[in-house]
BABAVO-939726 format. One line per field, with one value per residue (C-alpha): x negated, y, z negated; residue number from 1. Coordinates in Angstrom, 3 decimals. Last residue first. Example, Ala and Ser with C-alpha at 12.3 -4.5 7.8 and 13.67 -1.06 7.14 Angstrom:
# BABAVO-939726
u: [-13.670  -12.300];
v: [-1.060  -4.500];
w: [-7.140  -7.800];
pos: [2  1];
This chain:
# BABAVO-939726
u: [24.096  21.955  19.162  16.716  13.212  9.966  11.493  9.281  12.342  13.559  10.136  10.121  13.604  12.608  9.659  6.051  3.592  0.906  1.728  1.673  -1.632  -3.239  -1.953  -3.356  -6.788  -6.783  -5.938  -8.658  -11.214  -10.068  -10.358  -13.860  -14.817  -13.276  -15.142  -18.370  -18.362  -18.598  -16.224  -17.227  -20.426  -19.376  -19.359  -17.314  -14.746  -14.580  -13.979  -11.166  -9.414  -9.478  -6.308  -4.649  -1.025  -1.397  -2.922  -0.220  2.575  1.011  0.834  4.381  5.698  3.865  5.313  8.812  8.498  7.378  10.216  12.720  11.330  11.538  15.134  16.058  14.417  16.230  19.564  18.792  18.274  14.923  14.587  15.353  12.101  12.580  11.418  8.643  6.654  3.697  4.121  7.870  7.132  4.734  7.379  9.942  7.819  5.867  7.060  4.534  6.928  9.740  7.612  6.571  10.157  11.197  8.436  9.447  13.087  12.134  9.965  12.759  15.251  12.868  12.330  16.089  16.751  20.369  20.971  21.389];
v: [51.712  50.051  52.635  51.557  50.648  52.335  55.822  57.180  57.790  54.215  52.800  54.859  53.614  49.985  50.012  50.543  47.621  48.216  44.948  43.021  44.521  43.676  40.105  39.773  40.991  38.665  35.695  36.633  36.907  33.576  31.880  33.219  32.025  28.610  28.078  29.027  25.756  23.760  20.858  17.235  17.623  14.942  17.538  19.934  17.208  16.480  20.174  20.320  17.449  13.939  12.225  9.999  11.105  11.348  7.873  6.392  8.051  6.766  3.208  3.367  4.679  1.925  -0.731  0.745  0.610  -3.014  -3.900  -2.189  -4.041  -7.397  -6.647  -5.797  -8.951  -11.048  -9.503  -10.034  -13.803  -15.110  -17.326  -14.408  -12.678  -8.956  -7.440  -4.870  -6.213  -7.146  -10.842  -10.579  -9.057  -11.915  -14.406  -12.820  -13.134  -10.223  -8.701  -9.065  -10.961  -8.525  -5.472  -6.876  -7.754  -4.203  -2.757  -5.009  -3.965  -0.309  -0.643  -2.417  0.239  3.009  1.308  1.064  -2.491  -2.472  0.557  4.176];
w: [3.351  6.026  6.077  8.764  7.654  8.737  8.863  6.076  3.883  4.528  3.576  0.373  -0.537  0.034  -2.369  -1.351  -1.650  -4.274  -6.093  -2.808  -1.705  -5.031  -4.906  -1.388  -2.488  -5.498  -3.251  -0.777  -3.560  -5.041  -1.649  -1.191  -4.670  -4.105  -0.860  -2.630  -4.576  -1.359  -1.054  -0.481  -2.487  -5.009  -7.796  -5.607  -4.972  -8.696  -9.416  -6.859  -8.544  -7.184  -5.981  -8.552  -8.154  -4.368  -4.133  -6.379  -4.358  -1.139  -2.466  -3.807  -0.475  1.421  -0.894  -0.499  3.309  3.192  0.855  3.165  6.190  4.382  3.337  6.919  8.241  5.631  6.590  10.299  9.787  11.004  14.109  16.466  15.427  15.898  19.164  19.607  16.663  18.944  18.096  18.782  22.204  22.993  21.888  24.235  27.365  28.806  32.105  34.908  37.188  36.379  37.124  40.517  41.420  40.525  42.707  45.587  45.258  45.063  48.158  50.056  49.003  50.120  53.485  54.275  55.402  54.238  56.427  55.565];
pos: [116  115  114  113  112  111  110  109  108  107  106  105  104  103  102  101  100  99  98  97  96  95  94  93  92  91  90  89  88  87  86  85  84  83  82  81  80  79  78  77  76  75  74  73  72  71  70  69  68  67  66  65  64  63  62  61  60  59  58  57  56  55  54  53  52  51  50  49  48  47  46  45  44  43  42  41  40  39  38  37  36  35  34  33  32  31  30  29  28  27  26  25  24  23  22  21  20  19  18  17  16  15  14  13  12  11  10  9  8  7  6  5  4  3  2  1];
């Protein structure tokens, strides 16, 4: 391979193109990609922690004060029949679980292997 290898020239041109189109540092700070070099790192960290805590508090408040199912039905967000279908399915599953055979029966029927 020579110094004028076409792939090296293309790579060099591509790199030059990327570098000329590269955003400046202030643009990256504005987009929150880089941290502002004018502000001390400890202050930036504290600001980030406060922001995170504020978001957590807001989410916790929204979750604690979310509307009940009945309120959602009253506001026509949920259909009342959805609860009935869910209740039927839940009752059906509870019935199947209570009627489930025990381990010994399953071993006798050859469904489970006896590990004793």
